[in-house]
C-alpha positions as CSV (number, residue, x, y, z in Angstrom):
1,M,249.0,119.4,96.1
2,E,251.5,118.6,93.3
3,T,253.9,121.0,91.8
4,L,255.4,120.5,88.4
5,S,257.8,122.6,86.3
6,Y,258.9,122.3,82.7
7,R,261.5,124.4,80.9
8,H,261.7,124.4,77.1
9,A,263.9,126.0,74.4
10,T,261.8,128.0,71.9
11,A,262.3,129.1,68.3
12,R,261.5,132.7,68.9
13,R,260.3,135.4,71.3
14,A,256.6,135.8,71.9
15,S,255.5,139.0,70.1
16,G,253.8,142.0,71.7
17,T,254.7,144.5,74.3
18,K,252.8,143.5,77.5
19,N,254.9,142.2,80.4
20,I,252.2,140.4,82.3
21,A,248.7,138.9,81.8
22,L,246.3,136.8,83.8
23,V,243.6,134.6,82.2
24,G,241.1,132.1,83.6
25,V,239.8,131.5,87.1
26,V,240.5,128.7,89.6
27,A,237.2,126.9,90.0
28,S,235.9,123.4,89.6
29,C,237.5,121.9,86.6
30,N,239.2,125.1,85.4
31,L,242.5,126.9,85.9
32,E,244.2,130.3,85.9
33,V,247.3,131.2,84.1
34,L,249.7,134.0,85.0
35,V,252.1,134.8,82.2
36,E,255.1,137.0,82.6
37,R,257.7,138.2,80.1
38,V,260.8,137.6,82.3
39,L,263.0,135.0,80.5
40,P,265.5,135.1,77.7
41,D,263.8,135.2,74.3
42,T,264.5,131.5,73.5
43,E,263.3,130.0,76.7
44,C,259.9,129.2,78.2
45,E,259.0,127.9,81.7
46,V,255.7,126.5,82.8
47,A,255.1,126.0,86.5
48,I,252.0,124.1,87.6
49,S,250.3,123.8,91.0
50,T,247.5,121.2,91.0
51,A,245.4,119.2,93.4
52,A,245.1,116.4,90.8
53,E,248.2,114.3,91.6
54,G,249.7,111.7,89.3
55,F,249.2,113.4,86.0
56,G,252.7,114.5,85.3
57,K,253.0,112.7,82.0
58,V,249.8,114.3,80.7
59,W,251.0,117.8,81.8
60,E,254.3,117.2,80.2
61,A,252.7,116.2,76.9
62,V,250.3,119.1,76.9
63,V,253.0,121.6,77.7
64,A,255.4,120.2,75.1
65,D,252.7,120.4,72.4
66,F,251.8,124.0,73.4
67,V,255.5,125.1,73.2
68,E,255.9,123.5,69.8
69,R,252.8,125.1,68.4
70,R,253.1,128.6,69.9
71,S,256.9,129.1,70.5
72,P,256.3,131.3,73.6
73,G,259.8,132.5,74.0
74,G,260.6,134.8,76.9
75,L,257.6,133.7,78.9
76,R,257.1,132.1,82.3
77,L,253.6,130.7,82.7
78,S,252.4,129.9,86.2
79,I,249.3,127.7,86.4
80,N,246.9,127.2,89.3
81,D,244.9,124.1,88.4
82,G,241.4,123.2,89.7
83,G,241.2,119.9,87.8
84,A,241.1,121.1,84.2
85,R,241.0,118.6,81.3
86,P,243.9,118.7,78.8
87,D,241.8,120.5,76.2
88,T,241.0,123.2,78.7
89,V,244.6,123.6,79.6
90,S,245.6,124.0,76.0
91,L,242.9,126.6,75.5
92,R,244.0,128.6,78.5
93,L,247.7,128.5,77.6
94,A,246.8,129.8,74.1
95,Q,244.6,132.5,75.6
96,A,247.4,133.6,77.9
97,V,249.9,133.9,75.1
98,R,247.4,135.7,72.9
99,T,246.7,138.1,75.7
100,I,250.3,139.0,76.4
101,E,251.0,139.3,72.7
102,E,248.4,142.1,72.4
103,D,249.9,145.6,72.2
104,A,249.9,147.4,75.6
105,S,247.8,150.5,75.7
């Protein structure tokens, strides 16, 4: 099991009022993402637990692209990976931010 962590500065806070969201499911070739609104508005942290070792550079690139596109300020994203491809990772990260940005009911 490999554990990776990336911290980025962001341009702005992620919108919305929810404090926590969970998307996805850990299964063959997929992943789950827990997103929490717990950081300062201009910071984002992504922590990854994966059984697919040796892909740190790929994870780093996918996370950096995600942060640049979405500016998920204030969020900590915790990923449990089951061997997802980079396009699936990007999709789940976007889904997680979209979910936490929804207004809480």
